[in-house]
Structure formats: C-alpha cells, structure tokens
BAVOKE-158146 format. One line per 2 residues: for each residue x, y, z of C-alpha. Coordinates in pm, 1 decimal, padded with zeros to 6 digits, always signed. Each point is the difference from the previous one (the first is absolute). Example, Ala and Ser with C-alpha at 12.3 -4.5 7.8 and 13.67 -1.06 7.14 Angstrom:
# BAVOKE-158146
+01230.0:-00450.0:+00780.0; +00137.0:+00344.0:-00066.0 .
# end
This chain:
# BAVOKE-158146
-03798.5:-08060.1:-00074.5; -00297.2:+00241.0:-00055.4 .
-00219.3:-00117.6:-00288.7; +00288.6:-00218.0:-00116.0 .
+00190.5:+00299.6:-00134.8; +00381.1:+00000.8:+00038.4 .
+00212.4:+00265.5:+00165.8; +00065.5:+00294.4:-00233.3 .
+00182.7:+00239.5:+00230.3; +00202.1:-00039.0:+00319.8 .
+00048.4:+00278.4:+00251.8; +00366.8:-00006.4:+00096.1 .
+00119.5:+00180.3:+00314.7; +00372.9:+00006.1:+00075.1 .
+00048.5:-00302.8:-00223.3; -00278.0:-00198.0:+00172.6 .
-00328.7:-00092.2:-00173.1; -00257.8:+00156.0:+00230.3 .
-00323.3:-00032.9:-00199.7; -00125.6:-00133.7:-00331.8 .
-00272.7:+00092.0:-00247.4; -00172.9:-00270.2:-00204.2 .
-00174.6:+00075.6:-00326.8; -00048.1:-00059.6:-00369.6 .
+00135.4:+00165.8:-00315.5; -00069.1:-00051.7:-00369.6 .
+00162.0:+00142.2:-00314.1; -00183.4:-00011.6:-00331.4 .
+00111.9:+00082.5:-00352.8; -00157.0:+00236.4:-00250.1 .
-00246.2:-00266.2:-00113.9; -00108.9:-00072.5:+00356.2 .
+00198.2:-00323.0:+00022.6; +00140.0:-00090.5:+00341.9 .
+00377.6:+00028.3:-00016.2; +00081.5:-00068.2:+00363.5 .
-00179.0:-00033.4:+00331.2; +00045.6:-00081.5:+00365.7 .
-00281.7:-00075.5:+00241.1; -00368.9:-00039.5:-00080.4 .
-00060.4:+00247.5:-00281.6; -00331.8:-00151.0:-00112.5 .
-00198.7:+00048.5:+00320.6; -00221.4:+00311.7:-00004.8 .
+00129.7:+00292.8:+00203.2; -00128.1:+00348.5:+00068.5 .
+00240.7:+00231.5:-00186.6; -00109.0:+00304.1:+00200.5 .
+00117.6:+00322.9:-00165.6; +00177.5:-00188.3:-00278.9 .
-00358.9:-00019.4:-00135.8; -00003.1:+00374.0:-00066.9 .
+00157.6:+00013.2:-00348.5; -00258.2:-00251.8:-00120.2 .
-00282.6:+00191.9:+00162.8; +00127.8:+00320.3:-00161.8 .
-00004.5:-00166.5:-00342.1; -00361.0:-00092.1:+00068.2 .
-00084.7:+00358.1:+00094.6; +00152.2:+00126.6:-00325.1 .
-00204.2:-00251.9:-00196.2; -00312.6:+00132.8:+00170.5 .
+00075.3:+00359.3:-00096.6; +00228.8:+00145.5:+00267.2 .
+00156.3:+00318.5:-00136.8; +00343.5:+00047.0:+00157.7 .
+00338.0:+00129.9:-00104.9; +00317.3:-00199.0:+00073.0 .
+00049.5:+00148.1:+00345.1; -00358.6:-00053.3:+00110.3 .
+00002.5:-00352.1:-00140.3; +00317.0:-00088.9:+00191.4 .
-00165.7:+00133.8:+00316.1; -00298.9:-00225.9:-00067.5 .
+00246.1:-00292.4:+00014.9; +00173.5:+00131.7:+00310.9 .
+00051.9:-00101.6:+00358.7; +00132.5:+00346.9:+00061.2 .
+00181.5:+00146.1:+00298.4; -00249.3:+00277.3:+00064.9 .
+00263.8:+00264.3:-00064.4; -00130.3:+00346.8:-00085.0 .
+00031.5:-00054.8:-00374.5; -00204.3:-00319.9:+00022.7 .
-00277.7:+00158.7:+00204.9; -00024.6:+00309.2:-00217.5 .
-00024.9:-00209.8:-00315.2; -00274.0:-00223.0:+00146.2 .
-00204.5:+00304.8:+00098.6; +00050.5:+00158.8:-00342.2 .
-00105.7:-00323.6:-00171.4; -00321.2:-00009.4:+00203.8 .
-00070.5:+00367.4:-00062.5; +00033.5:-00052.8:-00376.7 .
-00320.3:-00205.6:+00015.2; -00181.5:+00217.6:+00251.7 .
+00080.9:-00237.9:+00284.7; +00135.2:+00060.9:+00349.9 .
+00218.7:-00186.8:+00245.7; -00314.4:-00099.8:+00190.4 .
-00108.2:-00203.6:-00305.9; +00291.7:-00239.1:+00056.2 .
-00101.7:-00317.7:+00181.9; +00351.5:-00100.5:+00105.6 .
+00069.7:+00047.3:+00372.7; +00169.3:+00312.3:+00129.3 .
+00364.6:-00058.2:+00084.2; +00331.2:+00169.4:+00066.5 .
+00258.5:+00012.3:-00280.7; +00234.2:-00300.2:-00024.4 .
+00287.2:+00245.8:-00040.7; +00116.7:+00070.1:+00355.6 .
+00104.7:+00364.5:-00049.0; -00338.3:+00069.4:-00162.0 .
-00178.1:-00182.1:+00282.0; +00182.8:+00201.9:+00265.3 .
-00081.6:+00320.1:-00188.4; -00369.3:-00092.3:-00009.6 .
+00007.6:-00057.7:+00375.4; +00184.9:+00325.8:+00068.8 .
-00241.7:+00197.5:-00216.1; -00302.2:-00161.4:+00164.8 .
-00117.3:-00143.1:-00332.5; -00033.0:-00354.9:+00129.7 .
-00107.1:-00290.6:-00217.3; -00158.8:+00062.6:-00338.5 .
-00140.9:-00210.3:-00280.5; +00217.8:+00169.8:-00261.1 .
+00313.7:-00093.6:+00197.1; -00098.4:-00368.3:+00008.3 .
+00233.5:-00192.1:-00233.0; -00281.4:-00133.8:-00221.9 .
-00175.9:+00334.4:-00051.0; +00122.5:+00025.7:-00359.9 .
-00164.6:-00329.9:-00089.9; -00322.1:+00108.7:+00167.3 .
+00007.8:+00334.1:-00182.9; +00040.1:-00186.5:-00328.9 .
-00292.1:-00225.5:+00085.4; -00219.5:+00301.2:+00076.2 .
+00094.1:+00177.1:-00323.0; -00078.3:-00313.9:-00197.6 .
-00343.4:-00016.4:+00161.7; -00066.0:+00365.4:-00085.5 .
+00101.3:-00065.4:-00361.2; -00234.1:-00299.5:-00026.7 .
-00286.8:+00152.3:+00195.3; +00026.7:-00267.1:+00267.7 .
-00080.9:+00069.3:+00366.7; +00297.1:+00133.0:+00194.5 .
-00123.5:-00065.2:+00354.3; +00009.7:-00378.9:-00045.2 .
+00309.3:-00029.9:-00220.4; +00167.2:-00245.4:+00242.1 .
-00283.9:-00251.8:+00000.3; +00090.7:-00330.3:-00162.6 .
-00315.4:+00010.9:-00213.8; +00066.2:+00352.7:-00127.3 .
+00047.0:+00008.1:-00380.2; +00345.8:+00151.6:+00045.2 .
+00121.6:-00287.1:+00217.8; -00154.0:-00255.5:-00233.0 .
+00186.8:+00157.0:-00292.5; +00327.5:+00008.1:+00192.8 .
-00034.5:-00366.6:+00098.6; -00045.9:-00090.6:-00366.7 .
+00308.3:+00198.0:-00098.9; +00211.9:-00163.5:+00271.2 .
-00109.9:-00345.1:-00119.9; +00088.3:+00096.3:-00357.6 .
+00347.0:+00124.1:+00088.5; +00091.7:-00290.8:+00228.9 .
-00147.2:-00261.8:-00231.5; -00182.2:-00150.0:+00298.9 .
-00346.1:+00025.7:+00150.8; -00007.0:+00196.4:+00324.2 .
+00040.8:-00270.3:+00265.4; -00113.2:+00210.0:+00296.7 .
-00128.9:+00348.1:+00068.2; +00076.6:+00167.5:+00330.0 .
+00015.7:+00349.1:+00146.2; +00331.2:+00182.4:-00025.4 .
+00139.3:+00216.1:+00277.9; -00141.0:+00309.1:-00170.2 .
-00350.0:-00149.6:-00021.8; +00001.0:-00078.2:-00373.1 .
-00069.1:-00347.6:-00137.8; +00315.6:-00209.2:-00024.0 .
+00040.2:-00272.8:-00261.0; +00199.2:-00316.3:+00065.4 .
+00190.3:-00213.8:-00250.5; +00332.4:-00181.0:-00033.7 .
+00348.0:+00149.2:-00006.6; +00030.2:-00131.7:-00354.7 .
-00305.2:+00206.0:-00093.4; +00144.8:+00308.4:+00168.7 .
+00329.7:-00031.3:-00188.6; -00181.5:-00058.4:-00328.8 .
-00209.4:+00312.0:+00053.7; +00310.7:+00215.3:+00050.7 .
+00157.1:-00151.4:-00308.8; -00315.2:+00082.6:-00197.9 .
+00013.6:+00362.6:+00115.5; +00352.9:+00063.9:-00129.9 .
-00027.3:-00201.1:-00323.5; -00322.0:+00166.1:-00117.8 .
+00071.3:+00220.0:-00300.8; -00283.4:+00241.7:+00073.2 .
-00326.8:+00038.1:+00188.5; -00083.0:+00005.5:+00368.8 .
+00262.3:-00254.8:+00100.9; +00286.2:+00189.1:-00157.6 .
-00123.5:+00333.2:+00133.4; +00009.5:-00132.9:+00357.1 .
+00352.2:-00138.2:-00035.8; +00131.8:+00315.2:-00164.4 .
-00160.1:+00231.4:+00256.5; +00142.4:-00187.2:+00297.0 .
+00347.8:-00014.1:-00149.9; -00009.9:+00370.1:-00087.6 .
-00112.3:+00105.0:+00349.7; +00153.2:-00240.3:+00254.6 .
-00017.6:+00254.2:+00283.7; -00376.9:+00027.2:-00037.3 .
-00030.9:-00379.6:+00015.0; +00159.0:-00014.8:+00346.0 .
+00221.6:+00284.7:+00119.6; +00321.4:+00089.1:+00175.8 .
+00202.1:-00302.5:+00107.0; -00254.3:-00260.4:-00113.9 .
+00094.7:-00320.6:-00182.3; -00209.4:+00057.6:-00313.6 .
+00132.8:+00351.8:-00049.1; +00360.3:-00105.6:+00063.1 .
-00018.6:-00297.8:-00236.4; -00174.2:+00178.8:-00287.0 .
+00235.4:+00296.7:+00032.8; +00309.2:-00224.5:-00001.0 .
-00087.7:-00269.4:-00257.5; -00087.2:+00136.3:-00346.0 .
-00340.9:-00112.1:-00126.1; -00093.3:-00194.5:+00313.1 .
-00364.6:-00015.2:+00110.4; -00026.5:-00070.4:+00372.7 .
-00285.6:-00013.4:+00248.9; +00001.5:-00142.2:+00348.2 .
-00293.7:-00083.4:+00223.6; -00059.8:-00057.0:+00367.1 .
+00065.0:-00333.8:+00171.5; +00324.1:-00071.3:-00182.1 .
-00120.3:+00020.7:-00362.3; +00196.3:+00152.9:-00286.9 .
+00014.9:-00022.6:-00377.9; +00207.6:+00148.2:-00278.0 .
+00040.5:-00023.3:-00375.0; +00298.8:+00079.3:-00219.9 .
-00046.5:+00170.3:-00338.6; +00037.5:-00331.0:-00184.2 .
-00298.2:-00147.7:+00186.6; +00193.0:-00210.1:+00249.9 .
-00196.2:+00035.8:+00323.1; +00016.7:-00111.0:+00363.1 .
-00250.7:-00035.1:+00281.3; +00077.9:-00088.3:+00360.0 .
-00180.3:-00052.3:+00327.9; +00175.4:-00011.5:+00337.1 .
-00196.9:-00250.4:+00206.3; -00003.0:+00185.9:+00330.2 .
-00082.3:+00330.2:-00168.6; +00331.8:+00163.3:+00091.2 .
+00067.6:+00295.2:-00226.9; +00368.5:+00004.9:+00091.6 .
+00068.7:-00318.6:-00196.3; -00127.5:+00132.8:-00333.0 .
+00287.6:+00231.3:-00088.8; +00271.3:-00265.8:+00021.7 .
-00204.7:-00241.8:-00213.7; -00074.6:+00261.2:-00265.6 .
+00360.9:+00113.1:-00030.8; +00126.3:-00358.8:-00006.4 .
-00244.8:-00073.1:-00279.6; +00109.2:+00305.0:-00199.0 .
+00360.2:-00113.8:+00037.5; -00086.1:-00353.4:-00112.7 .
-00179.8:+00141.8:-00304.4; +00298.5:+00220.1:-00090.0 .
-00204.4:+00316.5:+00047.5; +00210.7:+00192.4:+00251.1 .
+00133.1:+00327.7:-00142.7; +00370.8:+00071.7:+00007.0 .
+00002.4:+00362.3:+00114.2; +00129.2:+00057.6:+00356.6 .
-00299.8:+00204.3:+00118.5; -00248.4:-00270.8:-00091.6 .
+00228.7:-00270.1:+00137.9; +00012.4:+00175.4:+00336.9 .
-00379.3:+00027.5:+00019.0; -00054.3:-00360.2:-00102.3 .
+00261.1:-00127.8:+00243.9; -00191.5:+00167.6:+00281.4 .
-00332.4:-00145.2:-00113.6; +00155.9:-00342.8:-00047.0 .
+00144.3:-00010.8:+00351.8; -00319.9:+00111.6:+00164.1 .
+00126.6:+00360.9:+00019.2; +00181.3:-00058.7:+00328.1 .
-00301.9:-00134.9:+00185.9; +00217.5:-00226.7:+00216.2 .
+00136.4:+00246.0:+00252.7; +00193.3:-00020.1:+00324.2 .
+00073.1:+00305.7:+00208.8; -00127.9:+00216.6:-00283.8 .
+00247.5:-00148.6:-00247.8; -00038.8:-00265.5:-00265.4 .
+00057.2:-00339.2:+00161.0; -00104.6:-00237.3:-00275.6 .
-00210.3:-00038.1:-00311.5; -00295.3:-00169.4:-00160.8 .
+00153.5:-00277.0:-00209.7; -00170.9:-00182.5:-00285.9 .
+00049.8:-00375.3:+00037.8; +00199.1:-00203.5:-00249.0 .
-00312.3:-00202.4:-00080.3; -00184.1:+00317.7:-00094.8 .
+00292.4:+00130.6:-00206.3; +00025.4:-00330.6:-00182.7 .
-00370.6:+00005.1:-00080.1; +00018.3:+00358.4:-00128.1 .
+00288.4:-00094.2:-00226.2; -00217.2:-00273.0:-00146.4 .
# end
C-alpha cells in the first residue's frame, strides 16, 4: 500500500476491478478543525497548482494591480485557449512587458482543438500558451510594481518568492516543509493536506482583503481558471459559491461558502481519480445542486467522464470505495 494510504478509487471495467488508486483526503470546518480524514493527511505534500490561489493572495499583498478576470488568470492552470492567451498577453502589455519576459517554458495548449490549431497555423509552442503563464504574468507585474528585478523572479532568494513563501505559511498555518521547483519553473512550497484545506477555507471565509478578492475572482471567472471541459471550471460553474483548484500529480482542493474545505492527493499522481473523489465529497457534504443541468455535469465528473472505454463506448467507471465514502461522511 503506497505510503500507507488506503484505496480511494477503483477502476471498474465490465464489472471487474481492473486498477486502484491509493491516496489521502481531509475535510476541515470553517475554523480549520479536522472533520474527517482518510490516509496520511499530516505528511507534507507538494500541492502543485493548488498553491496558486495562495500565491495570488501574496502578489496582491505586494501590490499587484489586477481586475477580477486578470486575478483569476493569475490563479489559473488554463487550457491555452485563445481567450486565455490573449488575456495573458494583454496583462503583460499593461506593464510594458512582453511574452519573452515570461520564464515559464514554451508549450502547446492543453486544450486539444487549440493545440491542433496552433500546429496547423505553424504557431508551435509558446510561453503564453503554457498553462501557468497567468501566474508568471502576475509575478512579473508584482515585481514591476515593487521595483524588483524581473529577470530573476523565479529564484528562490528573490524578494517576491520570499514574500510568497511567507504568505503560504500564513494561510496554511504551517511552516513551509519543503521548497521544490514546479513544472513551470517557479518555486513550489510543500505542506500537509490539512494545511492546504485550511488555506482554502481561509480564502472563502475572509470578509475582505486579498484572500477574499482571490476567492471571489476565481468563482466569478471559472473559465479563466481552467477552461473548456476542465474539472475546476465544471465544478465552480455547477456548484454555487464553490472555490476549486486542482494541481498536477493527483492534487485537488475546494472550499464551500461556509468555509468547509477539502484537500486530496492521489498517491500515484493519477488525475483521473480526482473527479470521482471531489464529487463524492460534495455529495457527502450535501452540496450537490438539484438542477438537471448541473447534475448531468457532475455525474460525468464523478464517474471519470467515461474514461473506462471499450470499443469506443463506455465500459465501466471510476468508483469511489466504501471506505473513502465513509470517511467523507465523517
């Protein structure tokens, strides 16, 4: 059993359990108290892009000037659709910056139709299309506002990264346990799943200030946070008041308007297991909306959106285990 974590999700094909995903999940209340948990939720983990809302709050505290749309893009792991790319470039231009100032790697859009279009048009990979370009643009604008060097903004010792590490520690209520390098090249801060859930709770329960601005921006612009067909966009569009942000390697977190928050980590890093866990948790917390359109979307997310296929047709589902459901119920 990897890291001692139990099975959260089973992959069922034609009624037969074909694979299994181990992991850990924690739910906290509005005061940060642990309400339920399964697996090791105290061990530090890298939250990957689930860090972004906290980093954005830190940028605001350091003087980032951004409207709701730009702020949501700063928190994004976007698809690289045309609207995402155009907004990143406009955000850079507002501070006299250019795409070449971004230090994230060039990449194709995550959105397949947009990727194929880029290939057909001979555009190729670009830094603005990379899913973390909004965060990097926000970091650059913050540096311009503070008069900090822009060329070295990704260095761990840079004043921006030092400020963001302090803000992450404040929001999680924990010291940063480890600092690594994220896939986009930015410093990545590690802490427990409990800390991650508490940070999301703090974002939605804040009455005003940087924390509340981040939560409100993301919830007002869910498409900018992710894009067409993505879990965060689907969840925030379907569940009123939900704040949701996933990260690579099987990480996800959400918070309900009352401050109840969840954080999960799939042990083998499989992104396909996150949707079923998140929807099962929303159901256990009584947060699923009753309208048919939302129910249809959430059913798809909760079953893994038909990822178990045979002959091009759905042949099974991703099923949350009874042990995980019981833990989520508390």
